[in-house]
N, C-alpha and C positions, 0 to 999 in steps of 0.2 A: 478493561483497564489493565495496562501492563503492570507487572510487579516491579520492573526496573526500567529506567530510561537512561540510556548511555549517550553522553554528549562530549564534545571536546571542552577545553577550558576557556573558550572564547567568552567575552563579556555578554553576548546575547543569551548565553545559557547559564551564566553565573551571576544571578541577581535575585532580588527579593521576590520578583514576580514568579520566576521559575520555582523558587523555594516554596512559595505559597501554593502554587499550582500542584506541585508534587505532594505537598502536605494534604491538600483537599482531596486529591485522588487516592492518597494512601499508598503511593509507590515510592521507591527509593531512587534517588538521582545519583548515578555513577558518572564520574568524570574520567575521561581518558588521560593518559600520560601526555604532558605538554610536548609538542614538537615530535610526536610519534604517531603519524597518521595510520600506521598499520593496525593500531588498536581498534580503529573503526573500520576494519577491513571490508565488512559487508556493505556499509554505506559508501565507502570510497569506491568500491566496484560498481555500485548502483550509479553513483555520480558520474563515473567514467562512461558507462553505458548511456546514461541519460544525456550527457554532453554530446556524445557522438550522434545520437538520434536528433537532437536539437540542431546540431551543426548541419545536418543534411537538408534541413528545410529553411534555414535562415539565409539571408543574402550575403554577398561576399564581405560586407562591412560588419556583419554580425550585430547590427544595430536594430534588428526587427525581431529578435528572439521572443520578446514578450507577446507578440502577435500569435506566435505558433505554440506557445507554452501549453495552453489548454489542450490542443490537439495531440501533442506529444505525450502529455500525461494520460490522456484518454486512451491513446494507442497502447501505452505501456500497461495500464490497468486492465484493459479488456483483452489483451493479447495473451495467448497461452505461453507459459514459461516452461522451458525444457526441464528445469530442476523439479518442478511439481507436476507438470503436465496439466495444469489448470491456470486460469488467469487469476490475478489478485482479486478481481471483481467476484469471480465464482467463490473463492475462498472466504470472502467477506460476507457476501449476500446469499450464498447457497443456491445460486441459479445463474444461468447464462445471461449476459447483458442483452437488452433489447436494442438492436442496431437497425438503422433505417432500411438497409437492403434485405434484412432477414424477413422470412415469412412469419406471420403471427405464431407465437408459441401456444402450446396447449393451455387451455383455461382450466383451472381447478375450481371446484365448488366446495366450499367449507361450510358445514352445517352449523358448527359452533365456533365462537371466537378462538377457542383454544386449539381447534383443529389445525389452523394455519401455523400456529406456533410449533405444534408437535411435528408437522410436516417439515417446516423450516429447520428445526433442530436436528431431525433425522438426516436431512439432506446435507446440512452443514457438517455434521459429524462424519458422514460418509466421505465427503470431499476432503476433510482434514486428514482422515485415516489414510485415504488413498494417496494424498499428497506426501505424507510422511514416508510411505512405502516407496514412492518414486524417488 
């Protein structure tokens, strides 16, 4: 759970539902300065990248974007990012995604239920440490 959630001042983010959600999660809701999109720089850059990728696969009328949305999100989440040298999938799940053209990945045998958790935690910690160094 994040410690803070940053959003703009739009009504979809300024309401009782979001307030209740952040209270339940125990995180702080920070609102950016109105009419100042630079405050949300990281997400604005992501949106620009995402829009370019979506535009590459939609038709000339841009009215079929919803058909391609899942594929573009999947490609983004499973593709290696230059800034971390890992995919968001790897950083979240601690392993490479299983993709249809890939050969089967190595199988691990865990003797106790906690063995998988320990393996997962070590792998995820390693990925996060290396991503920060990149």
